[in-house]
N, C-alpha and C positions, 0 to 999 in steps of 0.2 A: 503493500500500500502505498509507503513511503517512496518509493521508484515512482509509482503512477502521480503522486504528487510533485517531485520534486521535477518529473518529466511536463505536466505542462505549465509549473511557474516557469522553465527555464524554457520551453520549447514555446509557449504560447502567451503568458502575461509578460513577460520579460520581451520579446519582442512587440509586442503588441502597448506596452509602457513604451519604448524605444523609438517606433512610427510615431507615436503621439509626438514625444519628445521632437525631433527632428524637424517634422512636419509642422508645430507650432513655432518653432524656432526661423525656417524658413518664410511664416504668414506674415508675422510684425511686418518686416524691412519691406515687403510687398503690397502690405498693406497700407504703409507710408507711401510708396511710391506711385500706389494708385492715387490714393488722396491730390498729391501733386499732380499730377499725370492729368485728374480730372480737373481740378482747378486750372492748370495749364489753359487745357481747352476752352474751360468756359470761361478764360479772361481772351482767349482766341476769338471763340466765336460771338462776343460780347461786342470786339473791336471791329468799326469800320473798315480798318487797311489790310484784314487779314486774306490772304489768297484760300482762294477752297483747296491747294495742296496743300496748304500749311493745316488749311483744318482736317483732311485727310491723317494728315502726318499722326497730327496730336490725336485725333480719334483714332486711329492705329494703335498708339501707344496706350492709351488708356485700356482700352478692347482687350492689349495684349495680359498688362497688368491684371484686368480683371478676371481672366481665365485661368492667368497663377494663382490671383487670389482663392477661387474657385476650386482646383485642382488640391492645393495646401490642406481646403479645408475640407474637401473629402479626405485628403491622407487624415487628419486628426482623427474625423469619424470612423475612419475606416482604423485606426490604430484603435480607438476605444471600442469598437465591436468586438474586437479578436480578443481585448483585455476581459470582455464583460464574458466572452465565450470562453475562455480561460480559468476566469473564475465561476463558473459556473459548473465548472468539469471538475474542479477542485472541492465544489460543498458535495457535487454529486457520489465524489468517489467518498466523502466522509458519511452521507448517506447510504451508502448500498454496503458499506462498513458494518454501519447499526445493523442490517438483518441479519 
């Protein structure tokens, strides 16, 4: 039983926590870049002297950061799902031992 618990802890819970930590680490700088990119796009959109090419480039940059934030957020949620599966497995091995 100890082997099963340690296998679940090392093989499922810890990788899930590391995936969550890595995705969170990369999410916050990307969120800052998205905010700055959005503000730049808004400034260009409200400016009367900006060209269509400048607006398209700014919009593409904003969308790139938006997609990256989404991907990192999915990584955070996926990591927590893996952690939850591991914790559920740990509790199920404890319940099956009592029967």
